[in-house]
N, C-alpha and C positions, 0 to 999 in steps of 0.2 A: 142291473138294468134297473133297478130300484131307484141307488145311486145318479144314473143319466135320467131317469124320469123327471126326478125332483130338481136335477138342474134344470134340465129344460124349462121344466116350469116356472121357476125364480128368472130368467134371464129373460122370457116371454113375458114376467109381471116386470123387469124392470124395463124391458125397451118400451110397454103402453106405459109407463110412467112420463118415462124421459118423451116420447109424442106429446102429453098431455102440456108438460114443463116446455118444451115450445113453442106449440099452440098458446097457450097464453104467454108467454114471453113476445110472438109475434103479435098478437091483438096488445099487449100494452106498447110495442112499441107505434105499431098505426093511430093510437090514439096520443101519443105523444106526436107522434107527423103532425097526425092534425091540429090538434091544440097549437102548436108554433106557427101555422097553414093561419089559422082563424086572427093570431094575432099578427102578423103580417099583414092581413087586410087593411090595418087601422081603422076601424068602425070607429066612425066618430061620436054614434048613438048610444046613448047609457048602454049599459050593460043590463038586461033583467033579471030576473030574478031565478030564476029557470037555471041561465050557465053561469052566473054568481054558481050554483051548487055541482054544475059540471066541471068548473074547473077548481073544484075541493075534490075531488076522486081524486082517490090514492089509486094507482094502477099497482099490479101486481107486485109482487117482489120492489115494490120502490118503499120511504119512510115520506116522501115529500106528497102533496098536490099536483095534480097538472096544471092550475094558473101560475103555481112556484118554477115547475120547470121549463113552462114552454116559456115564462120570462126572463131566466136565464137565457137558455137558447137562443131570444132573439135579441136581447143584450147584445151575445156575442157574434152573432153571423149576422146581425142589421145594422147596430149600432158601431161595431168595429172593441168594441170591450175587450179587456183582458179577461182570466180566466177569474182570479182573486178580483179582479173592479168586480165584474158580475156580481161575483159572490157579498161584497163592499154595496154597493149598489143594490140589492136584493135588502141585506140589514136597515139602511136607512129610510129607504119605503116604508118595510114593515115599521120600525118607530113611528115613523110622521103619520103613518094611516092606520096602525093598528092592527097589522094585519094577522089570519089566526096560524100560521106557521111559523116554524122557526127557519133562522136563515141557513143556507148551504154551504158546504162548500166546496172551494174551487174542484177538488176531486172528485166530489160528487156530480158536480157540472161535468167533469170531463167525460165520465163515463158516459152520460144523459147524451153530448153527442156523438161521443162514440157507436152508442146504442142508434142513435138516430142517423145516423150516414151509413150505418150498417143495412139497415130497414130500406134507405133511397136505394144501396146497392142492389139489393138482392132481389128490390118489387120488382114485377113486370113491368118491361117497355112497349109503347106501341112502335108495332111493325110498320112497316113506310118507308117511302124511299128519296126522303126528305131528309134524313139526319145528317147530321154535320159532327163529325169528328174531330176531338183536340187532345193530340198523343202526344205522352212526355213521360221523360223516367224523372222520379224521385232521387234525391241527394242521394248518394251511396251512401251505408252507416255499416259498419263492416267489410266483410263481402257479401252483399249486398244489397240490392236496390229493389222496386218496384215499377213497372211500367201502367201507370195513367189511365185512362181514357174517361175526356169529359165529352156527352153527346149533348147536341142543340137541335130540336127542331128550327127549317126556316120557315115552316108556317107556323110559329109562334112568336118570331120577330116581328116588333115597330117597324114600319117605315123609317123612322126617325133613329137619327145615327147617335148612338149612346151608349156607355162601356154596361159589358154583361154583368148579371149579379146573382148570386147563388141560385135567387130561382128561375134562372134562365137554365142552366144546365143541371145536367141529372150525370150522376157518377156511373159509369158501363162499364167499366173494368180496374183493376187493383190487382193487382200477378205479380207478386215476390221471385224475383230471378238471378240466381249466381252468374250467370253467364247470359249474356246476351249479340246478338249478332244480325244479320238481315233475315237468316232463316228462322230463326226462336220468335221476331217482331212479325215475323212475316204470318206466324205459328199462331199467334197472342191474336191478330189481327180478324184468322179466318175465325178464331172460337167465337166472337164478340159479334160478329154476321146473325148468329144462334138466337142474339137476345135483339137485337134492331132493326135484322136485312141489312143489304147491303148499301152505305151510306154515299152520300151526294157526294163528298167531300172529306179531303181527311187533315186537317191543320198541324203542322212541325216545323220544328226549328233546322229540321234541315240536319242532326245529325247520321253520324254515319250508320251505325245499324239502324234508327229510325229509318232513314231514307233510303236503304237498300229492302226494307221490310217492306213499305211504302209503295217501291216503285213495284216490286211485283205482285204486290196484290193489288197494285191499280192494270196491269196486266191480265188477271186474272176477270179484273169485274172495268169494261173498260166503262162503265157511267158512271164510274169514280174518283173524282180529280182531286191531285196534289197542291195543296195549297202550303206557302211557306211564312208562318208566323211573324216574321219581322217585316214591314212596309218599309220601301226606299222615300 
């Protein structure tokens, strides 16, 4: 009994430590997302001293400040720079402007992008009826592939015709599967409803398994329209 009590206390303490660790990591991801959004606004006014101090803050479990991380992410997402290209660009900027941080490696930048993507994938979504889902499968790797659902709100789209950007879409689901058919796709779509509510429309390339699952979903939810992703 003494051994069981000690084991219980040990794992209880360990669980509490892990909960605190998860909370710190979520706070770091949120701070990173806010820093990236600040850079993407492209504010033309000079940056004040307080903002400079904010950009020099180092997130928990990181070696580089928010300004460096946000610059790397913005180069990849907004300027279509490669990971290695973004790393070299920061090195050149650092030498020219004498910035007080070292150049990050491309692998570190890749981890930042993965953390940012995980935060956007798991953060709460608005429950409303004007969502449009874009659904497709990734390229198969070995015996597995992923169902990807991106969402955008009709409310957020401007009236002018333009191409969608990263800022317009929200990742809703990333589900790895080894077998996909209409029934599997239907269940995956129903699970996504818990995040956004029933969508106004679903866009796909009419792959056999996708089309079968979407048609069944639309039968259960008549307010949803199925759209072909390739116009003639």
